[in-house]
N, C-alpha and C positions, 0 to 999 in steps of 0.2 A: 274811494280814496279822497283824502282831504288835502286840498292844495295848501302848501306852506311856502310857496315861492314868491309871495308878495314882497316887493322891495321895501326895506325899512332903512332908517338912518344908520350911520356907521355905529354910533354908540349904542343904539337900541339893539342892533344886530350883535355887537360885541358882547353886550350883557346877556343876550339870549344864549350865546354860545357857552358862557360861564354857567348859566342855569341848566343847560343840557348836561354838563358835567356833574352838577349838583344832583340832578335826577339820577345819574348813574350811581352816585354814592348811596342812593336809597336802597339799592340791592344789598348793601352791607347789613341793613336792618331786616329785609325780607328774605334774603337767601345767604345768611352768613357762612354756611358750610361751603356753598359753591364759590363764594368770593374768596374764602380762605384758601381753598384748593387753587384758585386762580392766582393767588399771590406766591405760590411755591416756585413757579418758573422764574418769577421776578427775583426771588431770593438767590437762585443759582446765578442768574445773570449779574445781579448786583455785586456778588463776590468778584466776578471777572472784571467788571467795569471799575469797581473801586480799586482793585489791584493795579489796573492800568493807569487810573488817575493818580494813585500814590506814586507810581514809578515816574509819571510825568512831572508831578509836583516836586519830587526829590531831585529831578534833573533839570528843572526850569532854568536855574542859574547857569548851569553848564551849557545848555542849549542856547541860551541868550548870548553867552560869551562866544560860542562857536559861530553864531550868525552875525556877530558884530566885531570882527577882527580889526576893522578900520578904526574902532574906538579905543584900541589899546593905548595909543599915545595921547589921547585926549586928557584934559584935566579931570580929576576924579569926579567932580560934581556932574559934568556933562556925560562922562562915561557911565556913571551910575544911573543917571537919568534916562539915557537912551536904552540901557539894558533893562531897566524897570518897565519901560514902555513895551519892549519886545516881550518880556515875561507876561505882561498883562494881555498883550495881543495873542500870544500862544495859548494862554489860559482861556480866553474868550472863544477862540476858534476850537480849542479842544473840548470845551464844555458843550458846544453845539454838536460836535461829532459824537461825544460820549452819550449825550441824551438820546440822540436818534439811534445810535447803535444799541443802547439799552432796550429801546422799544422794539427794534427789528429782531434782535436776538431772542428777547422774551417771547414775542409773538411766534417765532419759529419753534422754540422749545415747547411752549405751552399751547400750541395751536388747538388741540382738542378741548382744552379748558376754556379758552377764550371763545371758541366756536359755540360751546355750550352756553356761556354767558350771553353772547349775542343772540343765540336762538331763543333763550329764555325771554329776552326783551321783545324779540319779534313775535313770539307766541302770545305775549300779553297784549300785543297791539293788533292781533288778528292774523298773524302769519305773514308770509311773503307772497305777493301776487306773482304768478308765473315764475316760480323758483326753478333755477337751473342747478342740477346736480352734477358737478364736475368730479371726475375721478380724483381720489385723494392724492395719489402720487403726482398727477399732472398739476393739481392745485398747489402742492408744496413746491414743485419745480418752478412754477410760474411765480409763486410768492418770493422764492429766493432770487430769481432773476430780477423781479421788479424792485426788491429791496436793495440789491446791488446797484441797480441803475440810480435809485434815489440816493443811495449812499455816495456814489460818485459825484452827483450834483451837490450833495451836502459838503463833501470834501472841497469842491471848487469854491463854494460859497464861503466855507471856513477859511480858505486861503485868502479870499477877498477881504474878509473881516480882519484877518491877521494883518494885511497891508494897511487897512483903514486904521487899525490900532496904533500905527506909528504917528498919527497926528496927535500932538499933545492934548490931553484932557478931553477935548471935544471928540476926537477920533475914537478914543477908548470907550467913552460913554455911548457914542453912536454904534460902535461895534457890538456892545453888549445888548443894546436895545434891538438892533437889527438881528442879532443872533436869536433873541427870544421870539421875534416875529417870524423869522425864517424857520427856526426850530419848531415853533407852534404849527406852522402850515404843514410841514412834513410829518409831524406827529399825527395831526388830524388825518392826513392822507393815508398814513400807514395803519393807524388804528381802525379806520373805517373799512379797510380792505375786506374783512370777512362778510360784512353786510352787502357790499357792492358785488363781491364774487358770487354771493348767493343769487344774485340777479343776472349773473353772466356779463357784468360790465368790465371792460378792460381799463387799464390805467388811464388812457387818454380820456375816456368818458367820465371816469371818477374825478379827474382834475377839473373837467368842465362843470360837472355837477356841483362840486364844492366851490369852484370859482364863482358860480352864480350866486352863492351865499357867502361871499368872501368874508364879510365882517363877522358873521356868526361862526364860520370856520376858524377864523383867527381868535375870536374870543374863547372858543373851546380849546384850541391848540395852545395858546399862550398860557391859559390857566393850568393846563396839564404840565407844560414846560416849567412853570414857576413851582408847582407842587413837587415836581421831580427833583428840584434843587434843595428841598427841605430834607434834612437827614431822615432816612428811611421812608420819606414821603412817597417814593416811587412804588414801594411795596404795597402800600394802602391804595394808592391812586390808580395803579395799572388795571386792576379788575374793574374799577368804577369807570375808568376811561374807556375800556372796551365796551361797556354798556352805553355810556354816553355817546361814543362814536357811532353806535348803531342808530341811536336817535338822530344824530346829525346826518347820517346817510339817508335815513328815511325822510327827514325834512327836506334835504337837498333834492330829493326825487319827487317831492310833492305828496308824500305819503304821511299819514298821521304819525305824530311823535309824542302824543299825549299818553303817558302811562296811566292806567286806571288807579283810582284812589283805593287804598287797602283799608279794610276794616280791622278790628282788633284781632280777629282770627287769621288774618293774612289773606282772606278771600277778596278778590276784586269786587268793588262796590260800584254799581251803576247809578 
């Protein structure tokens, strides 16, 4: 086992997290069929999430009006201003919830595919020391329970960001920045679940391991979050993120995360 738990500066660690995601994208070149299959669950989820997002967007003005009845008698400029702030706050909080929900639902639907991607990465790095084989149904049940717990926390944070968005200009900007940071953390936590479960580590220990490499975890998670905002970016990014999260988990546990260099035939080169 190669130790990767050496403390580094925040920017260095943040950049390392981004590079771990970039390494995950390498699988698109070495295993395109596996990665394409891994994108299918994301397509199903994307239809659901986009539909929900469109419904929210079409009703933003009505929701904003409903939440601000006190502004009905204000001058038009002030009434419009406060309702635009509310709409921005709702959009920011909704974005955080939608991005996390996309990841949780996609992982649930496509668990076998993402397990295969993660296992492919693990095998290329020498396998898993002391692997724990949990029953499939028990693993799915635990995964659903943990996803719901994280979603509840995400909803609470989304509510906090919604309130923060009421502060003119600065509050809205801070809400979006904090949303990306918070969303990035939870994405990293969720995406790395298969690798940690393979080692029999519960949610509490997973949080501790990733927290010890916080800047790297945030670099990885925020990069995934931002790419998820690009149109259709989630479809391409999700399989790569599953691979990158496996590298992140291994690194946080002090295991080697260096993928072997491939030669022209796709065979690992030593």
